[in-house]
ZAMARGU-4260 file (C-alpha; in steps of 0.2 Angstrom, whole numbers, plus 5000, padded with zeros to 4 digits):
<rodrens>
0) 4827/6135/4159 | 4830/6117/4167 | 4813/6108/4169 | 4813/6095/4184 | 4806/6078/4180
5) 4807/6073/4198 | 4811/6081/4214 | 4815/6075/4231 | 4815/6087/4246 | 4822/6080/4263
10) 4812/6065/4258 | 4814/6052/4273 | 4808/6033/4272 | 4807/6023/4291 | 4798/6005/4295
15) 4791/6000/4308 | 4785/6017/4313 | 4780/6020/4330 | 4787/6003/4337 | 4802/5999/4348
20) 4810/5992/4331 | 4808/6007/4320 | 4822/6009/4307 | 4826/6025/4299 | 4833/6019/4277
25) 4832/6036/4268 | 4837/6051/4280 | 4833/6068/4270 | 4837/6062/4253 | 4837/6081/4241
30) 4838/6076/4222 | 4832/6082/4205 | 4832/6074/4187 | 4830/6082/4174 | 4822/6083/4159
35) 4833/6073/4145 | 4845/6068/4160 | 4855/6049/4158 | 4858/6048/4177 | 4867/6032/4186
40) 4863/6028/4205 | 4876/6018/4213 | 4878/6011/4230 | 4882/5994/4241 | 4869/5982/4244
45) 4858/5990/4259 | 4863/6006/4256 | 4841/6009/4253 | 4842/6009/4234 | 4828/5999/4231
50) 4819/6010/4245 | 4824/6027/4234 | 4817/6019/4219 | 4801/6012/4224 | 4800/6029/4230
55) 4802/6039/4214 | 4791/6024/4203 | 4777/6029/4215 | 4777/6011/4223 | 4779/6017/4240
60) 4776/6034/4249 | 4788/6042/4260 | 4788/6045/4279 | 4792/6061/4280 | 4796/6075/4264
65) 4790/6077/4245 | 4792/6070/4230 | 4787/6079/4214 | 4783/6073/4196 | 4783/6087/4183
70) 4780/6101/4199 | 4766/6090/4203 | 4765/6085/4224 | 4762/6069/4227 | 4761/6070/4244
75) 4741/6072/4245 | 4737/6060/4230 | 4727/6045/4234 | 4732/6028/4226 | 4720/6029/4210
80) 4727/6046/4207 | 4745/6041/4212 | 4741/6026/4200 | 4736/6036/4187 | 4750/6047/4186
85) 4763/6032/4187 | 4755/6026/4170 | 4756/6040/4162 | 4774/6049/4169 | 4786/6033/4174
90) 4791/6019/4165 | 4800/6003/4174 | 4814/5992/4165 | 4818/5977/4178 | 4831/5966/4178
95) 4822/5952/4176 | 4812/5957/4163 | 4797/5952/4168 | 4788/5948/4154 | 4774/5936/4148
100) 4782/5921/4143 | 4767/5914/4133 | 4765/5931/4122 | 4774/5938/4109 | 4787/5954/4108
105) 4773/5965/4101 | 4758/5959/4113 | 4770/5963/4129 | 4774/5979/4120 | 4755/5982/4120
110) 4752/5978/4137 | 4752/5996/4144 | 4741/6002/4129 | 4729/5987/4135 | 4728/5991/4153
115) 4726/6011/4147 | 4712/6009/4135 | 4704/5989/4137 | 4704/5983/4120 | 4717/5980/4108
120) 4715/5992/4090 | 4725/5995/4076 | 4734/6010/4084 | 4741/5999/4098 | 4749/5988/4087
125) 4756/6000/4076 | 4763/6010/4092 | 4771/5994/4099 | 4779/5989/4082 | 4787/6005/4081
130) 4794/6003/4097 | 4799/5986/4091 | 4808/5992/4077 | 4814/6008/4086 | 4825/5995/4096
135) 4830/5984/4083 | 4815/5970/4084 | 4806/5971/4068 | 4807/5956/4064 | 4805/5947/4080
140) 4788/5956/4085 | 4776/5940/4082 | 4789/5927/4091 | 4787/5923/4110 | 4801/5931/4119
145) 4802/5914/4127 | 4811/5910/4112 | 4822/5924/4113 | 4840/5931/4120 | 4844/5939/4136
150) 4846/5955/4126 | 4832/5954/4114 | 4820/5952/4130 | 4828/5966/4137 | 4824/5977/4121
155) 4806/5971/4123 | 4808/5975/4140 | 4814/5995/4136 | 4802/5993/4121 | 4787/5992/4133
160) 4791/6002/4146 | 4792/6017/4133 | 4773/6012/4125 | 4765/6025/4134 | 4778/6039/4131
165) 4782/6042/4150 | 4795/6057/4156 | 4806/6046/4167 | 4813/6028/4165 | 4818/6019/4180
170) 4829/6007/4175 | 4833/5994/4191 | 4849/5984/4184 | 4844/5983/4168 | 4861/5975/4163
175) 4864/5963/4176 | 4859/5948/4169 | 4869/5949/4153 | 4883/5944/4147 | 4896/5958/4143
180) 4892/5960/4125 | 4874/5962/4127 | 4873/5971/4140 | 4883/5986/4131 | 4870/5984/4117
185) 4856/5988/4129 | 4866/6002/4137 | 4869/6011/4122 | 4851/6007/4117 | 4845/6016/4130
190) 4859/6029/4128 | 4850/6033/4111 | 4831/6032/4116 | 4837/6046/4129 | 4845/6055/4115
195) 4835/6056/4101 | 4819/6055/4113 | 4825/6068/4128 | 4818/6054/4138 | 4824/6055/4157
200) 4832/6039/4162 | 4838/6034/4179 | 4848/6018/4180 | 4853/6008/4196 | 4868/5999/4192
205) 4883/5989/4201 | 4893/5992/4187 | 4906/6007/4190 | 4911/6008/4172 | 4893/6009/4164
210) 4890/6021/4177 | 4905/6033/4173 | 4897/6034/4155 | 4881/6041/4161 | 4879/6063/4163
215) 4878/6059/4183 | 4879/6048/4196 | 4871/6049/4210 | 4880/6038/4226 | 4868/6033/4238
220) 4878/6025/4255 | 4868/6022/4270 | 4853/6031/4266 | 4862/6047/4260 | 4869/6052/4242
225) 4887/6057/4246 | 4889/6064/4226
</rodrens>
């Protein structure tokens, strides 16, 4: 039986609602991400990818339609409930890493755990160290991330995204700032995590070749998914 991690039902998003310049960016999106899938989202600039990603990541709300995370309808949730669900179910990997450069790799990976539990402990350190080993950075765990390469920093970002064992990872152009060799290594790492743990990945990318190596490709054009 297919298990849905995320569902969008007739999702529409408009800006400046109720004004003469109201603009609809997403036009009735229906889609589903299933457990263990690795899906690419492609589309030209201005197609609505960032808006769609923000809605899926519970960072913005649709104007109309429904978003379900693991069968939970988020429509009636308040901001506190959305924040809690986001922390439990979704991990993020960004193009620019967004790591804390004054901290070590281990401390960066511990951050989601620290925000959830309030104070560091040995269990947190052990979890972070295990994740860094999983992404091939065990020997770098006590290095400041500012002294690491772009590819290594993105590996730290992936480990951080996995800290709370989310069901879904949203990766926004995760290889966009990397050279070809590093980009391929980061993609293969995400694929390995996906296959080993069953974590669902949605990767926004402009790299058509990389998208073709995913399980499915969603093509967003002018706020509509074409395929």
